[in-house]
N, C-alpha and C positions, 0 to 999 in steps of 0.2 A: 832529931830524922835520921836513921838507920838505914846506909845501903848495904844494899845484900847482894856477894858476890857468889853466887850460883845457879851453874849449868843444869841442876837436873830441875822439871818443874813442879814437880810434887812436893820437891824439900826447899825449893822456895816456897812456892802457895802456901806449907805448913810454917816456915818459920816464920813468911810476912804477917800471917793468918794471927802468929801468936803474937809478935812485936805493936798490930794494929791494936791488938785485944787487950794490951799492956797500957795503952797508949801513944806509942813511938808511931809518928809517922815511918812511911817507907820509901824505900827508890832500889828497883832493881836495876841486876844487870846481869848477862849470863856470862860470862867469863871479861879476862881482866884487861880486853880491849874497850870493849862495851863501858868497862868502869870508865877506864881512863878518859872514853869520849864526855861519857855523864863528869866529869868531875872538872875537864875542861873547856864544859860546857857553865863552869859554872855553879854547879853544884856542889854544896859546904855541908857534907853529914855530919853529924857529930862523932858518927859509929862509923865503924866500917867492918861488914862482918864479912870473910873471906873463906870460898874452899879455895883450896888448893889447885884438883884438880880440874880442869874445864878448858875445852877448846881453844883455838886459838892462840889465845894470851892464856897464860897458867898463872895463879896463885902469887906464885915464884916472880912471873915476872912482872907481874904489878907491883908485887914490894920491890922490884931492882927500878919502876920505874917512879915509884913515889919516891921511891930515896934520894931522888937529885931533884927534887920539887920543895922546896924551903917551906912553898907556902903549904904542902901538902903533909908533911912529917909530923905538925902536931894533932892530926886526926887519929882519934886512937882506933887500933887493926885489931880486932879478933880472931886470930884463925880456927875454922871448925872442918874437920876435913876425916875422911874416914882411910886416907894412904895415911902409908909413914909417915914423916914431917922429918924433918933435920934440922931438930931445936937448936943446935947452937945457931944454926945460917936465920932461922925465921927469928932468935930474937937480939939480931946483932941490926936487923931490920926494922927493931923498936916495935911489935906484938907487943900489946898489952897482955891478951890472954891466948891458952891455945886449950882448946877443946876437939876430943874425938865422936867421931858421926860413931851410933848414933849420940846425939845430948841430950839427959833430961832438959826441959823445960826448964826446971827452977833453976839448972843449972845454966841457960844458957843467957835467960833474964837476969842471972846474976851477973854473970859476966857484962853482958852490954851496957848493965846498968854501972857498974865499976868502972868500966872506961869510959861512959862518961859522965860518971864524975870525977875521973883523974886526967880527962883529956884537957884542948886548947878552949872549950867551951863546955866548961860541967854544964850537963840540963839534964832535968830532969823528962821522963815524958812529956809531949807536947799537949 
């Protein structure tokens, strides 16, 4: 399963459809707070796909929250963002890959597949 954290409904829909077509289950969240709520509720995705610029709690906020949760730090995170990001800060938060929007479908799927294989629970699409 991939948890998609993205506030733009069109991008969220497109990415989710791409992942489902590739065989992944998808959970969606519109911001970092909603993502945290899903994870606090027991959701344990294989990979987290994270936009940085979201309302309420952005991607940086989410990464900081995840960083103090030992049970979540092993879930690989793929950041995809249209905004310039602080690569040093992102890497310090144990991010598996950085992708710049717009991202080609093959590049996104490759990053998700690699993250799934290198994560705590190696998993192919369900």
